[in-house]
C-alpha positions as CSV (number, residue, x, y, z in Angstrom):
1,M,109.1,17.7,-77.1
2,T,112.6,18.6,-78.4
3,T,113.1,22.2,-79.5
4,I,115.7,23.2,-82.2
5,Y,116.4,26.8,-83.2
6,K,116.6,28.9,-86.4
7,I,118.1,32.4,-86.4
8,C,116.6,34.5,-89.2
9,P,116.2,38.1,-90.1
10,A,112.8,39.4,-89.1
11,V,111.9,40.3,-92.7
12,L,112.4,36.6,-93.7
13,W,109.9,35.6,-91.0
14,R,107.4,38.3,-92.1
15,N,107.6,36.9,-95.6
16,A,107.0,33.4,-94.3
17,V,103.9,34.6,-92.4
18,R,102.6,36.3,-95.6
19,D,103.3,33.2,-97.7
20,G,102.1,30.6,-95.1
21,W,105.4,28.6,-95.1
22,F,109.0,29.1,-94.1
23,R,111.2,28.2,-97.0
24,G,114.5,29.3,-95.4
25,S,117.2,31.8,-96.1
26,A,119.3,32.1,-99.3
27,D,121.9,29.8,-97.7
28,D,119.2,27.2,-96.9
29,L,117.9,27.4,-100.5
30,R,121.4,27.0,-101.9
31,D,122.2,24.0,-99.7
32,G,118.8,22.3,-100.2
33,F,117.7,22.2,-96.6
34,I,116.9,24.5,-93.7
35,H,119.7,24.8,-91.2
36,F,118.9,24.5,-87.5
37,S,120.9,24.3,-84.3
38,T,120.3,22.8,-80.9
39,G,120.2,25.0,-77.8
40,A,123.8,24.1,-77.1
41,Q,124.9,24.9,-80.7
42,V,122.9,28.1,-81.5
43,R,125.3,30.6,-79.9
44,G,128.2,29.2,-81.9
45,T,126.0,29.5,-85.1
46,A,125.2,33.1,-84.2
47,A,128.9,34.0,-83.7
48,K,130.0,32.3,-86.9
49,Y,127.2,33.5,-89.3
50,F,125.2,36.4,-87.7
51,A,127.8,38.6,-86.0
52,G,127.1,42.3,-86.6
53,Q,123.6,41.6,-88.0
54,R,120.5,43.3,-86.5
55,D,116.8,42.7,-86.5
56,L,117.2,39.0,-86.0
57,L,114.6,36.5,-84.6
58,L,115.2,33.2,-82.9
59,L,112.6,30.6,-83.8
60,G,112.1,27.7,-81.5
61,V,110.8,24.8,-83.5
62,D,109.2,21.6,-82.2
63,T,111.0,18.6,-83.9
64,E,107.9,16.4,-83.5
65,R,106.1,18.7,-86.0
66,L,108.7,18.3,-88.7
67,G,108.3,14.6,-89.4
68,D,110.8,12.4,-91.2
69,R,112.1,15.3,-93.4
70,L,114.3,16.3,-90.4
71,K,117.7,14.7,-90.5
72,W,120.6,14.9,-88.0
73,E,123.8,15.3,-90.0
74,P,127.4,16.0,-89.3
75,A,128.4,19.6,-89.8
76,R,130.7,22.0,-88.0
77,G,133.4,20.1,-86.2
78,G,131.6,16.8,-86.9
79,A,128.7,17.6,-84.5
80,L,125.3,16.5,-85.6
81,F,123.1,19.4,-86.6
82,P,119.3,19.3,-87.5
83,H,118.5,19.9,-91.2
84,L,115.0,20.0,-92.6
85,Y,114.6,18.9,-96.2
86,G,111.6,20.9,-97.4
87,D,109.5,23.9,-96.3
88,M,108.5,24.3,-92.7
89,A,104.9,24.8,-91.6
90,L,104.5,27.9,-89.4
91,S,102.7,25.7,-86.9
92,A,106.0,24.0,-86.1
93,V,107.3,27.2,-84.4
94,S,106.7,27.1,-80.7
95,R,108.4,30.3,-79.7
96,I,109.8,33.5,-81.3
97,D,112.3,35.7,-79.6
98,M,113.7,39.0,-80.9
99,L,117.5,38.9,-80.5
100,G,119.2,42.1,-79.3
101,T,122.9,42.8,-80.1
102,G,125.6,43.0,-77.6
103,A,128.5,45.5,-77.5
104,D,130.6,42.8,-79.2
105,G,128.2,42.7,-82.1
106,L,126.9,39.2,-81.2
107,P,123.3,38.4,-80.8
108,L,122.0,38.4,-77.2
109,F,120.0,35.2,-76.3
110,P,117.1,34.5,-74.0
111,S,117.6,31.6,-71.6
112,L,117.4,28.3,-73.6
113,P,117.4,24.7,-72.5
114,Q,120.6,22.9,-73.5
């Protein structure tokens, strides 16, 4: 199993649980796919897009449950990032961690496989 990660506000996840599907953030909806990061990329994503935000969750997602709608595409610095074209079933989420905030305003992460 390969795990990819999605940082999202807790309210967005609560809405997904209520609706039965995760449709993504406003940025995801704008771009036409749900943005994910690998374990090696997620801290950079947090620093670039989530600094200073609170009440964030880190969703660990099993790539095998996403099917062929998951594409690996060049993004930041030419690195390949996972993008999901379509809504995500909640059953694809294998772990959920609350992210604290460090003194520098950046999210604090649990131990993740790289």
